[in-house]
mmCIF file of the N, C-alpha and C atoms, coordinates in Angstrom:
data_MODEL
# 
_entry.id   MODEL 
# 
loop_
_atom_site.group_PDB 
_atom_site.id 
_atom_site.type_symbol 
_atom_site.label_atom_id 
_atom_site.label_alt_id 
_atom_site.label_comp_id 
_atom_site.label_asym_id 
_atom_site.label_entity_id 
_atom_site.label_seq_id 
_atom_site.pdbx_PDB_ins_code 
_atom_site.Cartn_x 
_atom_site.Cartn_y 
_atom_site.Cartn_z 
_atom_site.occupancy 
_atom_site.B_iso_or_equiv 
_atom_site.pdbx_formal_charge 
_atom_site.auth_seq_id 
_atom_site.auth_comp_id 
_atom_site.auth_asym_id 
_atom_site.auth_atom_id 
_atom_site.pdbx_PDB_model_num 
ATOM 1   N N  . UNK A 1 1  ? -5.255 9.369   -23.006 1.00 0.00 ? 1  UNK A N  1 
ATOM 2   C CA . UNK A 1 1  ? -4.365 8.517   -22.256 1.00 0.00 ? 1  UNK A CA 1 
ATOM 3   C C  . UNK A 1 1  ? -3.281 9.379   -21.614 1.00 0.00 ? 1  UNK A C  1 
ATOM 4   N N  . UNK A 1 2  ? -3.040 9.131   -20.384 1.00 0.00 ? 2  UNK A N  1 
ATOM 5   C CA . UNK A 1 2  ? -2.050 9.871   -19.621 1.00 0.00 ? 2  UNK A CA 1 
ATOM 6   C C  . UNK A 1 2  ? -0.648 9.374   -19.955 1.00 0.00 ? 2  UNK A C  1 
ATOM 7   N N  . UNK A 1 3  ? 0.299  10.293  -19.986 1.00 0.00 ? 3  UNK A N  1 
ATOM 8   C CA . UNK A 1 3  ? 1.687  9.909   -20.232 1.00 0.00 ? 3  UNK A CA 1 
ATOM 9   C C  . UNK A 1 3  ? 2.259  9.123   -19.064 1.00 0.00 ? 3  UNK A C  1 
ATOM 10  N N  . UNK A 1 4  ? 1.713  9.318   -17.872 1.00 0.00 ? 4  UNK A N  1 
ATOM 11  C CA . UNK A 1 4  ? 2.173  8.570   -16.700 1.00 0.00 ? 4  UNK A CA 1 
ATOM 12  C C  . UNK A 1 4  ? 1.770  7.108   -16.781 1.00 0.00 ? 4  UNK A C  1 
ATOM 13  N N  . UNK A 1 5  ? 0.701  6.804   -17.493 1.00 0.00 ? 5  UNK A N  1 
ATOM 14  C CA . UNK A 1 5  ? 0.220  5.428   -17.584 1.00 0.00 ? 5  UNK A CA 1 
ATOM 15  C C  . UNK A 1 5  ? 1.055  4.597   -18.557 1.00 0.00 ? 5  UNK A C  1 
ATOM 16  N N  . UNK A 1 6  ? 1.729  5.242   -19.493 1.00 0.00 ? 6  UNK A N  1 
ATOM 17  C CA . UNK A 1 6  ? 2.496  4.507   -20.498 1.00 0.00 ? 6  UNK A CA 1 
ATOM 18  C C  . UNK A 1 6  ? 3.581  3.613   -19.902 1.00 0.00 ? 6  UNK A C  1 
ATOM 19  N N  . UNK A 1 7  ? 4.426  4.107   -18.984 1.00 0.00 ? 7  UNK A N  1 
ATOM 20  C CA . UNK A 1 7  ? 5.445  3.197   -18.427 1.00 0.00 ? 7  UNK A CA 1 
ATOM 21  C C  . UNK A 1 7  ? 4.827  2.028   -17.662 1.00 0.00 ? 7  UNK A C  1 
ATOM 22  N N  . UNK A 1 8  ? 3.734  2.258   -16.971 1.00 0.00 ? 8  UNK A N  1 
ATOM 23  C CA . UNK A 1 8  ? 3.087  1.174   -16.236 1.00 0.00 ? 8  UNK A CA 1 
ATOM 24  C C  . UNK A 1 8  ? 2.547  0.117   -17.188 1.00 0.00 ? 8  UNK A C  1 
ATOM 25  N N  . UNK A 1 9  ? 1.982  0.558   -18.301 1.00 0.00 ? 9  UNK A N  1 
ATOM 26  C CA . UNK A 1 9  ? 1.475  -0.394  -19.292 1.00 0.00 ? 9  UNK A CA 1 
ATOM 27  C C  . UNK A 1 9  ? 2.620  -1.171  -19.919 1.00 0.00 ? 9  UNK A C  1 
ATOM 28  N N  . UNK A 1 10 ? 3.747  -0.511  -20.146 1.00 0.00 ? 10 UNK A N  1 
ATOM 29  C CA . UNK A 1 10 ? 4.904  -1.187  -20.710 1.00 0.00 ? 10 UNK A CA 1 
ATOM 30  C C  . UNK A 1 10 ? 5.446  -2.252  -19.770 1.00 0.00 ? 10 UNK A C  1 
ATOM 31  N N  . UNK A 1 11 ? 5.539  -1.916  -18.494 1.00 0.00 ? 11 UNK A N  1 
ATOM 32  C CA . UNK A 1 11 ? 6.016  -2.876  -17.508 1.00 0.00 ? 11 UNK A CA 1 
ATOM 33  C C  . UNK A 1 11 ? 5.043  -4.043  -17.394 1.00 0.00 ? 11 UNK A C  1 
ATOM 34  N N  . UNK A 1 12 ? 3.749  -3.727  -17.377 1.00 0.00 ? 12 UNK A N  1 
ATOM 35  C CA . UNK A 1 12 ? 2.743  -4.792  -17.299 1.00 0.00 ? 12 UNK A CA 1 
ATOM 36  C C  . UNK A 1 12 ? 2.832  -5.709  -18.518 1.00 0.00 ? 12 UNK A C  1 
ATOM 37  N N  . UNK A 1 13 ? 3.039  -5.143  -19.694 1.00 0.00 ? 13 UNK A N  1 
ATOM 38  C CA . UNK A 1 13 ? 3.141  -5.951  -20.905 1.00 0.00 ? 13 UNK A CA 1 
ATOM 39  C C  . UNK A 1 13 ? 4.391  -6.824  -20.875 1.00 0.00 ? 13 UNK A C  1 
ATOM 40  N N  . UNK A 1 14 ? 5.505  -6.302  -20.355 1.00 0.00 ? 14 UNK A N  1 
ATOM 41  C CA . UNK A 1 14 ? 6.718  -7.118  -20.249 1.00 0.00 ? 14 UNK A CA 1 
ATOM 42  C C  . UNK A 1 14 ? 6.493  -8.302  -19.318 1.00 0.00 ? 14 UNK A C  1 
ATOM 43  N N  . UNK A 1 15 ? 5.785  -8.069  -18.224 1.00 0.00 ? 15 UNK A N  1 
ATOM 44  C CA . UNK A 1 15 ? 5.513  -9.150  -17.282 1.00 0.00 ? 15 UNK A CA 1 
ATOM 45  C C  . UNK A 1 15 ? 4.612  -10.201 -17.922 1.00 0.00 ? 15 UNK A C  1 
ATOM 46  N N  . UNK A 1 16 ? 3.550  -9.747  -18.584 1.00 0.00 ? 16 UNK A N  1 
ATOM 47  C CA . UNK A 1 16 ? 2.620  -10.683 -19.232 1.00 0.00 ? 16 UNK A CA 1 
ATOM 48  C C  . UNK A 1 16 ? 3.337  -11.497 -20.302 1.00 0.00 ? 16 UNK A C  1 
ATOM 49  N N  . UNK A 1 17 ? 4.133  -10.826 -21.138 1.00 0.00 ? 17 UNK A N  1 
ATOM 50  C CA . UNK A 1 17 ? 4.855  -11.547 -22.193 1.00 0.00 ? 17 UNK A CA 1 
ATOM 51  C C  . UNK A 1 17 ? 5.897  -12.490 -21.609 1.00 0.00 ? 17 UNK A C  1 
ATOM 52  N N  . UNK A 1 18 ? 6.517  -12.098 -20.504 1.00 0.00 ? 18 UNK A N  1 
ATOM 53  C CA . UNK A 1 18 ? 7.476  -12.980 -19.855 1.00 0.00 ? 18 UNK A CA 1 
ATOM 54  C C  . UNK A 1 18 ? 6.830  -14.243 -19.321 1.00 0.00 ? 18 UNK A C  1 
ATOM 55  N N  . UNK A 1 19 ? 5.602  -14.099 -18.820 1.00 0.00 ? 19 UNK A N  1 
ATOM 56  C CA . UNK A 1 19 ? 4.903  -15.243 -18.243 1.00 0.00 ? 19 UNK A CA 1 
ATOM 57  C C  . UNK A 1 19 ? 4.259  -16.111 -19.332 1.00 0.00 ? 19 UNK A C  1 
ATOM 58  N N  . UNK A 1 20 ? 3.603  -15.492 -20.285 1.00 0.00 ? 20 UNK A N  1 
ATOM 59  C CA . UNK A 1 20 ? 2.798  -16.227 -21.261 1.00 0.00 ? 20 UNK A CA 1 
ATOM 60  C C  . UNK A 1 20 ? 3.423  -16.336 -22.654 1.00 0.00 ? 20 UNK A C  1 
ATOM 61  N N  . UNK A 1 21 ? 4.523  -15.640 -22.900 1.00 0.00 ? 21 UNK A N  1 
ATOM 62  C CA . UNK A 1 21 ? 5.082  -15.554 -24.247 1.00 0.00 ? 21 UNK A CA 1 
ATOM 63  C C  . UNK A 1 21 ? 5.433  -16.891 -24.877 1.00 0.00 ? 21 UNK A C  1 
ATOM 64  N N  . UNK A 1 22 ? 6.134  -17.748 -24.146 1.00 0.00 ? 22 UNK A N  1 
ATOM 65  C CA . UNK A 1 22 ? 6.510  -19.051 -24.701 1.00 0.00 ? 22 UNK A CA 1 
ATOM 66  C C  . UNK A 1 22 ? 5.283  -19.893 -25.005 1.00 0.00 ? 22 UNK A C  1 
ATOM 67  N N  . UNK A 1 23 ? 4.310  -19.853 -24.124 1.00 0.00 ? 23 UNK A N  1 
ATOM 68  C CA . UNK A 1 23 ? 3.079  -20.626 -24.354 1.00 0.00 ? 23 UNK A CA 1 
ATOM 69  C C  . UNK A 1 23 ? 2.363  -20.146 -25.612 1.00 0.00 ? 23 UNK A C  1 
ATOM 70  N N  . UNK A 1 24 ? 2.250  -18.833 -25.771 1.00 0.00 ? 24 UNK A N  1 
ATOM 71  C CA . UNK A 1 24 ? 1.592  -18.288 -26.958 1.00 0.00 ? 24 UNK A CA 1 
ATOM 72  C C  . UNK A 1 24 ? 2.380  -18.620 -28.225 1.00 0.00 ? 24 UNK A C  1 
ATOM 73  N N  . UNK A 1 25 ? 3.701  -18.542 -28.152 1.00 0.00 ? 25 UNK A N  1 
ATOM 74  C CA . UNK A 1 25 ? 4.534  -18.876 -29.318 1.00 0.00 ? 25 UNK A CA 1 
ATOM 75  C C  . UNK A 1 25 ? 4.370  -20.347 -29.685 1.00 0.00 ? 25 UNK A C  1 
ATOM 76  N N  . UNK A 1 26 ? 4.276  -21.215 -28.696 1.00 0.00 ? 26 UNK A N  1 
ATOM 77  C CA . UNK A 1 26 ? 4.094  -22.649 -28.947 1.00 0.00 ? 26 UNK A CA 1 
ATOM 78  C C  . UNK A 1 26 ? 2.743  -22.895 -29.614 1.00 0.00 ? 26 UNK A C  1 
ATOM 79  N N  . UNK A 1 27 ? 1.711  -22.196 -29.178 1.00 0.00 ? 27 UNK A N  1 
ATOM 80  C CA . UNK A 1 27 ? 0.365  -22.400 -29.709 1.00 0.00 ? 27 UNK A CA 1 
ATOM 81  C C  . UNK A 1 27 ? 0.182  -21.770 -31.093 1.00 0.00 ? 27 UNK A C  1 
ATOM 82  N N  . UNK A 1 28 ? 0.922  -20.703 -31.376 1.00 0.00 ? 28 UNK A N  1 
ATOM 83  C CA . UNK A 1 28 ? 0.723  -19.946 -32.612 1.00 0.00 ? 28 UNK A CA 1 
ATOM 84  C C  . UNK A 1 28 ? 1.148  -20.721 -33.851 1.00 0.00 ? 28 UNK A C  1 
ATOM 85  N N  . UNK A 1 29 ? 2.221  -21.485 -33.757 1.00 0.00 ? 29 UNK A N  1 
ATOM 86  C CA . UNK A 1 29 ? 2.800  -22.128 -34.932 1.00 0.00 ? 29 UNK A CA 1 
ATOM 87  C C  . UNK A 1 29 ? 2.960  -23.625 -34.672 1.00 0.00 ? 29 UNK A C  1 
ATOM 88  N N  . UNK A 1 30 ? 2.840  -24.405 -35.709 1.00 0.00 ? 30 UNK A N  1 
ATOM 89  C CA . UNK A 1 30 ? 3.090  -25.843 -35.580 1.00 0.00 ? 30 UNK A CA 1 
ATOM 90  C C  . UNK A 1 30 ? 4.593  -26.072 -35.717 1.00 0.00 ? 30 UNK A C  1 
ATOM 91  N N  . UNK A 1 31 ? 5.176  -26.627 -34.679 1.00 0.00 ? 31 UNK A N  1 
ATOM 92  C CA . UNK A 1 31 ? 6.610  -26.864 -34.632 1.00 0.00 ? 31 UNK A CA 1 
ATOM 93  C C  . UNK A 1 31 ? 6.884  -28.330 -34.932 1.00 0.00 ? 31 UNK A C  1 
ATOM 94  N N  . UNK A 1 32 ? 8.050  -28.596 -35.534 1.00 0.00 ? 32 UNK A N  1 
ATOM 95  C CA . UNK A 1 32 ? 8.441  -29.968 -35.839 1.00 0.00 ? 32 UNK A CA 1 
ATOM 96  C C  . UNK A 1 32 ? 8.747  -30.759 -34.573 1.00 0.00 ? 32 UNK A C  1 
ATOM 97  N N  . UNK A 1 33 ? 9.336  -30.084 -33.579 1.00 0.00 ? 33 UNK A N  1 
ATOM 98  C CA . UNK A 1 33 ? 9.691  -30.760 -32.340 1.00 0.00 ? 33 UNK A CA 1 
ATOM 99  C C  . UNK A 1 33 ? 9.862  -29.724 -31.234 1.00 0.00 ? 33 UNK A C  1 
ATOM 100 N N  . UNK A 1 34 ? 9.871  -30.195 -30.011 1.00 0.00 ? 34 UNK A N  1 
ATOM 101 C CA . UNK A 1 34 ? 10.105 -29.313 -28.871 1.00 0.00 ? 34 UNK A CA 1 
ATOM 102 C C  . UNK A 1 34 ? 11.531 -28.756 -28.909 1.00 0.00 ? 34 UNK A C  1 
ATOM 103 N N  . UNK A 1 35 ? 12.465 -29.546 -29.444 1.00 0.00 ? 35 UNK A N  1 
ATOM 104 C CA . UNK A 1 35 ? 13.851 -29.078 -29.546 1.00 0.00 ? 35 UNK A CA 1 
ATOM 105 C C  . UNK A 1 35 ? 13.954 -27.897 -30.510 1.00 0.00 ? 35 UNK A C  1 
ATOM 106 N N  . UNK A 1 36 ? 13.246 -27.980 -31.634 1.00 0.00 ? 36 UNK A N  1 
ATOM 107 C CA . UNK A 1 36 ? 13.249 -26.868 -32.596 1.00 0.00 ? 36 UNK A CA 1 
ATOM 108 C C  . UNK A 1 36 ? 12.667 -25.612 -31.949 1.00 0.00 ? 36 UNK A C  1 
ATOM 109 N N  . UNK A 1 37 ? 11.577 -25.771 -31.222 1.00 0.00 ? 37 UNK A N  1 
ATOM 110 C CA . UNK A 1 37 ? 10.937 -24.639 -30.549 1.00 0.00 ? 37 UNK A CA 1 
ATOM 111 C C  . UNK A 1 37 ? 11.894 -24.019 -29.537 1.00 0.00 ? 37 UNK A C  1 
ATOM 112 N N  . UNK A 1 38 ? 12.511 -24.837 -28.712 1.00 0.00 ? 38 UNK A N  1 
ATOM 113 C CA . UNK A 1 38 ? 13.424 -24.323 -27.691 1.00 0.00 ? 38 UNK A CA 1 
ATOM 114 C C  . UNK A 1 38 ? 14.637 -23.639 -28.317 1.00 0.00 ? 38 UNK A C  1 
ATOM 115 N N  . UNK A 1 39 ? 15.141 -24.210 -29.406 1.00 0.00 ? 39 UNK A N  1 
ATOM 116 C CA . UNK A 1 39 ? 16.278 -23.601 -30.102 1.00 0.00 ? 39 UNK A CA 1 
ATOM 117 C C  . UNK A 1 39 ? 15.889 -22.210 -30.627 1.00 0.00 ? 39 UNK A C  1 
ATOM 118 N N  . UNK A 1 40 ? 14.705 -22.129 -31.223 1.00 0.00 ? 40 UNK A N  1 
ATOM 119 C CA . UNK A 1 40 ? 14.235 -20.836 -31.754 1.00 0.00 ? 40 UNK A CA 1 
ATOM 120 C C  . UNK A 1 40 ? 14.020 -19.823 -30.637 1.00 0.00 ? 40 UNK A C  1 
ATOM 121 N N  . UNK A 1 41 ? 13.450 -20.272 -29.522 1.00 0.00 ? 41 UNK A N  1 
ATOM 122 C CA . UNK A 1 41 ? 13.222 -19.379 -28.386 1.00 0.00 ? 41 UNK A CA 1 
ATOM 123 C C  . UNK A 1 41 ? 14.551 -18.901 -27.797 1.00 0.00 ? 41 UNK A C  1 
ATOM 124 N N  . UNK A 1 42 ? 15.552 -19.771 -27.767 1.00 0.00 ? 42 UNK A N  1 
ATOM 125 C CA . UNK A 1 42 ? 16.869 -19.390 -27.268 1.00 0.00 ? 42 UNK A CA 1 
ATOM 126 C C  . UNK A 1 42 ? 17.473 -18.305 -28.151 1.00 0.00 ? 42 UNK A C  1 
ATOM 127 N N  . UNK A 1 43 ? 17.335 -18.439 -29.476 1.00 0.00 ? 43 UNK A N  1 
ATOM 128 C CA . UNK A 1 43 ? 17.845 -17.418 -30.400 1.00 0.00 ? 43 UNK A CA 1 
ATOM 129 C C  . UNK A 1 43 ? 17.158 -16.088 -30.142 1.00 0.00 ? 43 UNK A C  1 
ATOM 130 N N  . UNK A 1 44 ? 15.828 -16.115 -29.978 1.00 0.00 ? 44 UNK A N  1 
ATOM 131 C CA . UNK A 1 44 ? 15.086 -14.880 -29.680 1.00 0.00 ? 44 UNK A CA 1 
ATOM 132 C C  . UNK A 1 44 ? 15.540 -14.275 -28.357 1.00 0.00 ? 44 UNK A C  1 
ATOM 133 N N  . UNK A 1 45 ? 15.836 -15.135 -27.362 1.00 0.00 ? 45 UNK A N  1 
ATOM 134 C CA . UNK A 1 45 ? 16.292 -14.641 -26.072 1.00 0.00 ? 45 UNK A CA 1 
ATOM 135 C C  . UNK A 1 45 ? 17.624 -13.895 -26.231 1.00 0.00 ? 45 UNK A C  1 
ATOM 136 N N  . UNK A 1 46 ? 18.553 -14.475 -27.003 1.00 0.00 ? 46 UNK A N  1 
ATOM 137 C CA . UNK A 1 46 ? 19.840 -13.817 -27.202 1.00 0.00 ? 46 UNK A CA 1 
ATOM 138 C C  . UNK A 1 46 ? 19.676 -12.474 -27.904 1.00 0.00 ? 46 UNK A C  1 
ATOM 139 N N  . UNK A 1 47 ? 18.825 -12.424 -28.913 1.00 0.00 ? 47 UNK A N  1 
ATOM 140 C CA . UNK A 1 47 ? 18.576 -11.154 -29.597 1.00 0.00 ? 47 UNK A CA 1 
ATOM 141 C C  . UNK A 1 47 ? 17.917 -10.136 -28.666 1.00 0.00 ? 47 UNK A C  1 
ATOM 142 N N  . UNK A 1 48 ? 17.035 -10.585 -27.807 1.00 0.00 ? 48 UNK A N  1 
ATOM 143 C CA . UNK A 1 48 ? 16.395 -9.692  -26.844 1.00 0.00 ? 48 UNK A CA 1 
ATOM 144 C C  . UNK A 1 48 ? 17.390 -9.113  -25.863 1.00 0.00 ? 48 UNK A C  1 
ATOM 145 N N  . UNK A 1 49 ? 18.290 -9.957  -25.374 1.00 0.00 ? 49 UNK A N  1 
ATOM 146 C CA . UNK A 1 49 ? 19.331 -9.473  -24.460 1.00 0.00 ? 49 UNK A CA 1 
ATOM 147 C C  . UNK A 1 49 ? 20.224 -8.470  -25.180 1.00 0.00 ? 49 UNK A C  1 
ATOM 148 N N  . UNK A 1 50 ? 20.593 -8.775  -26.413 1.00 0.00 ? 50 UNK A N  1 
ATOM 149 C CA . UNK A 1 50 ? 21.444 -7.865  -27.187 1.00 0.00 ? 50 UNK A CA 1 
ATOM 150 C C  . UNK A 1 50 ? 20.745 -6.523  -27.415 1.00 0.00 ? 50 UNK A C  1 
ATOM 151 N N  . UNK A 1 51 ? 19.449 -6.567  -27.714 1.00 0.00 ? 51 UNK A N  1 
ATOM 152 C CA . UNK A 1 51 ? 18.699 -5.327  -27.935 1.00 0.00 ? 51 UNK A CA 1 
ATOM 153 C C  . UNK A 1 51 ? 18.580 -4.519  -26.645 1.00 0.00 ? 51 UNK A C  1 
ATOM 154 N N  . UNK A 1 52 ? 18.551 -5.186  -25.500 1.00 0.00 ? 52 UNK A N  1 
ATOM 155 C CA . UNK A 1 52 ? 18.466 -4.493  -24.218 1.00 0.00 ? 52 UNK A CA 1 
ATOM 156 C C  . UNK A 1 52 ? 19.809 -3.879  -23.841 1.00 0.00 ? 52 UNK A C  1 
ATOM 157 N N  . UNK A 1 53 ? 20.908 -4.587  -24.095 1.00 0.00 ? 53 UNK A N  1 
ATOM 158 C CA . UNK A 1 53 ? 22.242 -4.156  -23.670 1.00 0.00 ? 53 UNK A CA 1 
ATOM 159 C C  . UNK A 1 53 ? 22.833 -3.125  -24.638 1.00 0.00 ? 53 UNK A C  1 
ATOM 160 N N  . UNK A 1 54 ? 22.513 -3.216  -25.910 1.00 0.00 ? 54 UNK A N  1 
ATOM 161 C CA . UNK A 1 54 ? 23.135 -2.373  -26.936 1.00 0.00 ? 54 UNK A CA 1 
ATOM 162 C C  . UNK A 1 54 ? 23.040 -0.869  -26.641 1.00 0.00 ? 54 UNK A C  1 
ATOM 163 N N  . UNK A 1 55 ? 21.897 -0.327  -26.224 1.00 0.00 ? 55 UNK A N  1 
ATOM 164 C CA . UNK A 1 55 ? 21.868 1.121   -25.943 1.00 0.00 ? 55 UNK A CA 1 
ATOM 165 C C  . UNK A 1 55 ? 22.823 1.533   -24.820 1.00 0.00 ? 55 UNK A C  1 
ATOM 166 N N  . UNK A 1 56 ? 22.951 0.692   -23.792 1.00 0.00 ? 56 UNK A N  1 
ATOM 167 C CA . UNK A 1 56 ? 23.863 1.015   -22.702 1.00 0.00 ? 56 UNK A CA 1 
ATOM 168 C C  . UNK A 1 56 ? 25.312 1.013   -23.181 1.00 0.00 ? 56 UNK A C  1 
ATOM 169 N N  . UNK A 1 57 ? 25.659 0.048   -24.003 1.00 0.00 ? 57 UNK A N  1 
ATOM 170 C CA . UNK A 1 57 ? 27.016 -0.023  -24.554 1.00 0.00 ? 57 UNK A CA 1 
ATOM 171 C C  . UNK A 1 57 ? 27.272 1.187   -25.451 1.00 0.00 ? 57 UNK A C  1 
ATOM 172 N N  . UNK A 1 58 ? 26.289 1.559   -26.250 1.00 0.00 ? 58 UNK A N  1 
ATOM 173 C CA . UNK A 1 58 ? 26.427 2.720   -27.131 1.00 0.00 ? 58 UNK A CA 1 
ATOM 174 C C  . UNK A 1 58 ? 26.624 3.998   -26.323 1.00 0.00 ? 58 UNK A C  1 
ATOM 175 N N  . UNK A 1 59 ? 25.823 4.190   -25.286 1.00 0.00 ? 59 UNK A N  1 
ATOM 176 C CA . UNK A 1 59 ? 25.945 5.389   -24.451 1.00 0.00 ? 59 UNK A CA 1 
ATOM 177 C C  . UNK A 1 59 ? 27.303 5.404   -23.754 1.00 0.00 ? 59 UNK A C  1 
ATOM 178 N N  . UNK A 1 60 ? 27.723 4.267   -23.214 1.00 0.00 ? 60 UNK A N  1 
ATOM 179 C CA . UNK A 1 60 ? 29.032 4.195   -22.561 1.00 0.00 ? 60 UNK A CA 1 
ATOM 180 C C  . UNK A 1 60 ? 30.141 4.527   -23.555 1.00 0.00 ? 60 UNK A C  1 
ATOM 181 N N  . UNK A 1 61 ? 30.044 4.004   -24.776 1.00 0.00 ? 61 UNK A N  1 
ATOM 182 C CA . UNK A 1 61 ? 31.042 4.308   -25.799 1.00 0.00 ? 61 UNK A CA 1 
ATOM 183 C C  . UNK A 1 61 ? 31.093 5.787   -26.130 1.00 0.00 ? 61 UNK A C  1 
ATOM 184 N N  . UNK A 1 62 ? 29.939 6.410   -26.252 1.00 0.00 ? 62 UNK A N  1 
ATOM 185 C CA . UNK A 1 62 ? 29.891 7.849   -26.557 1.00 0.00 ? 62 UNK A CA 1 
ATOM 186 C C  . UNK A 1 62 ? 30.505 8.654   -25.418 1.00 0.00 ? 62 UNK A C  1 
ATOM 187 N N  . UNK A 1 63 ? 30.160 8.296   -24.180 1.00 0.00 ? 63 UNK A N  1 
ATOM 188 C CA . UNK A 1 63 ? 30.730 8.998   -23.021 1.00 0.00 ? 63 UNK A CA 1 
ATOM 189 C C  . UNK A 1 63 ? 32.248 8.845   -22.998 1.00 0.00 ? 63 UNK A C  1 
ATOM 190 N N  . UNK A 1 64 ? 32.746 7.634   -23.249 1.00 0.00 ? 64 UNK A N  1 
ATOM 191 C CA . UNK A 1 64 ? 34.191 7.423   -23.250 1.00 0.00 ? 64 UNK A CA 1 
ATOM 192 C C  . UNK A 1 64 ? 34.880 8.200   -24.369 1.00 0.00 ? 64 UNK A C  1 
ATOM 193 N N  . UNK A 1 65 ? 34.248 8.287   -25.511 1.00 0.00 ? 65 UNK A N  1 
ATOM 194 C CA . UNK A 1 65 ? 34.820 9.076   -26.617 1.00 0.00 ? 65 UNK A CA 1 
ATOM 195 C C  . UNK A 1 65 ? 34.872 10.548  -26.245 1.00 0.00 ? 65 UNK A C  1 
ATOM 196 N N  . UNK A 1 66 ? 33.806 11.066  -25.649 1.00 0.00 ? 66 UNK A N  1 
ATOM 197 C CA . UNK A 1 66 ? 33.773 12.489  -25.249 1.00 0.00 ? 66 UNK A CA 1 
ATOM 198 C C  . UNK A 1 66 ? 34.841 12.762  -24.195 1.00 0.00 ? 66 UNK A C  1 
ATOM 199 N N  . UNK A 1 67 ? 34.940 11.883  -23.190 1.00 0.00 ? 67 UNK A N  1 
ATOM 200 C CA . UNK A 1 67 ? 35.956 12.068  -22.150 1.00 0.00 ? 67 UNK A CA 1 
ATOM 201 C C  . UNK A 1 67 ? 37.349 11.988  -22.768 1.00 0.00 ? 67 UNK A C  1 
ATOM 202 N N  . UNK A 1 68 ? 37.547 11.067  -23.694 1.00 0.00 ? 68 UNK A N  1 
ATOM 203 C CA . UNK A 1 68 ? 38.840 10.960  -24.359 1.00 0.00 ? 68 UNK A CA 1 
ATOM 204 C C  . UNK A 1 68 ? 39.192 12.203  -25.148 1.00 0.00 ? 68 UNK A C  1 
ATOM 205 N N  . UNK A 1 69 ? 38.233 12.729  -25.864 1.00 0.00 ? 69 UNK A N  1 
ATOM 206 C CA . UNK A 1 69 ? 38.476 13.950  -26.651 1.00 0.00 ? 69 UNK A CA 1 
ATOM 207 C C  . UNK A 1 69 ? 38.769 15.129  -25.728 1.00 0.00 ? 69 UNK A C  1 
ATOM 208 N N  . UNK A 1 70 ? 37.984 15.250  -24.645 1.00 0.00 ? 70 UNK A N  1 
ATOM 209 C CA . UNK A 1 70 ? 38.217 16.348  -23.709 1.00 0.00 ? 70 UNK A CA 1 
ATOM 210 C C  . UNK A 1 70 ? 39.574 16.198  -23.021 1.00 0.00 ? 70 UNK A C  1 
ATOM 211 N N  . UNK A 1 71 ? 39.961 14.978  -22.690 1.00 0.00 ? 71 UNK A N  1 
ATOM 212 C CA . UNK A 1 71 ? 41.268 14.747  -22.081 1.00 0.00 ? 71 UNK A CA 1 
ATOM 213 C C  . UNK A 1 71 ? 42.398 15.031  -23.050 1.00 0.00 ? 71 UNK A C  1 
ATOM 214 N N  . UNK A 1 72 ? 42.233 14.636  -24.290 1.00 0.00 ? 72 UNK A N  1 
ATOM 215 C CA . UNK A 1 72 ? 43.259 14.858  -25.302 1.00 0.00 ? 72 UNK A CA 1 
ATOM 216 C C  . UNK A 1 72 ? 43.451 16.342  -25.581 1.00 0.00 ? 72 UNK A C  1 
ATOM 217 N N  . UNK A 1 73 ? 42.332 17.112  -25.557 1.00 0.00 ? 73 UNK A N  1 
ATOM 218 C CA . UNK A 1 73 ? 42.451 18.529  -25.840 1.00 0.00 ? 73 UNK A CA 1 
ATOM 219 C C  . UNK A 1 73 ? 42.840 19.359  -24.628 1.00 0.00 ? 73 UNK A C  1 
ATOM 220 N N  . UNK A 1 74 ? 42.976 18.718  -23.467 1.00 0.00 ? 74 UNK A N  1 
ATOM 221 C CA . UNK A 1 74 ? 43.488 19.440  -22.296 1.00 0.00 ? 74 UNK A CA 1 
ATOM 222 C C  . UNK A 1 74 ? 42.412 19.986  -21.381 1.00 0.00 ? 74 UNK A C  1 
ATOM 223 N N  . UNK A 1 75 ? 41.180 19.720  -21.635 1.00 0.00 ? 75 UNK A N  1 
ATOM 224 C CA . UNK A 1 75 ? 40.119 20.219  -20.776 1.00 0.00 ? 75 UNK A CA 1 
ATOM 225 C C  . UNK A 1 75 ? 39.992 19.378  -19.501 1.00 0.00 ? 75 UNK A C  1 
ATOM 226 N N  . UNK A 1 76 ? 40.423 18.119  -19.563 1.00 0.00 ? 76 UNK A N  1 
ATOM 227 C CA . UNK A 1 76 ? 40.395 17.233  -18.400 1.00 0.00 ? 76 UNK A CA 1 
ATOM 228 C C  . UNK A 1 76 ? 41.822 16.779  -18.141 1.00 0.00 ? 76 UNK A C  1 
ATOM 229 N N  . UNK A 1 77 ? 42.254 16.872  -16.884 1.00 0.00 ? 77 UNK A N  1 
ATOM 230 C CA . UNK A 1 77 ? 43.620 16.440  -16.563 1.00 0.00 ? 77 UNK A CA 1 
ATOM 231 C C  . UNK A 1 77 ? 43.602 15.199  -15.773 1.00 0.00 ? 77 UNK A C  1 
# 
């Protein structure tokens, strides 16, 4: 398998899961009600957004700490 094909497969899988994911989740488990299913899917959506945003926030925090340390020590004016 080529390393160039991996990102394309990842993008394709994200698209497929975005289109079919809720349908598959609905079919996989017996839910008490549509409201319960939607509530659970909303929770998963929030966790997914948090997992996507967290690395960017972490990197930004590290960069700000480094800039702060360099500024405090006089390397940046």
